[in-house]
N, C-alpha and C positions, 0 to 999 in steps of 0.2 A: 575592565580592559584599559580604560583611560587612566586609572590610578597606577596600574602597572607601567604604562608608558611614562607617566610622570616620574616614578621612582627610577626607571632605567635612564631617563634623561638626566636626573640628578646625579646618578652614578657616573655617567659619561662626562658631565661637567666637572665632577670631582676628579676624574682621571686627568682631564686636560689641565685643570688648575694645579694639580700636584706636580706637573712638569715645570711649572713656573714658581713653585714655592721654594725659597732658599733652604739649604740644609744647615744644620748646626754641627760643628765639630765638637770633639770632647772638651776642648778648652773654650767652648761657647762662641767661637767665631762663625760668622755667617759665610756660606759659600753661595755665590751667585752664578757660577759657571753652569750654563744649561746642559752641557754635555755631561758634566759630573752628576748633576741632579738627575738627568735622564738615566744614566748608567746605574746609579744607586737605586732609583725607583724600579727599573726593569729587573734588578737583582733581588728586590725585596717584595713589595706588595702589588706590583703591576698585574701579575698573572691572577692573583686572587681577586683583584678588582675587576678584571676582565670577566672572570667566571661569575662574579656577582651581577654583571650586566647582561648575561645571557637570559633571554626571556623564556624561562622554562615553561611558562603557561602556553606557549605556542605549540608544545608537544601535543596538546590536546587536538589541535587542528591538523597536525601531521599524521596522527595515528590512524590506523585503518578501521578500528572499531567505532561504532556509533556512540557508545557511551564514553569511550576514551579511557577505560580503566586499565586493562592489562597491557595494551600497546603503549600507553604512556610510561608505564613502569619499565617495559623493555627498552624504550627509547632512552629513558633516563639511565638505565644500567649500561647502555652502549657508550656512554660518555667515558667509562672506564676510569673511575676515580681512584682505583687501586694504585695507579702510577703517580699520583700527586706527590707522595712523600719522596719518591725517587727524583722527580722533577725538581722539587724543592732543594734536595741535596746537590743536584747537578748545578743549579743556579748559584748556590753559595760556594761551590768549589771552583767555579770559573772566575 
């Protein structure tokens, strides 16, 4: 459990640091504008990084069964990952 916490903390720090990391244009100029950096990050990798931070191991504690086998799977399926490609397309079209 402590190792999981450490990895989630590292991912969260990575997300915060990405908002402060300059972007490079195609002609290799750096962009320091935080709004532009945030907009670009929110349109590309932000949502995938957020999903990586979700502590899926906590589903074991939320499930109703004592061994956590079937209910964990049901909880995981309820996240509805089928819609991710659609969300990805919507983010890039806006």
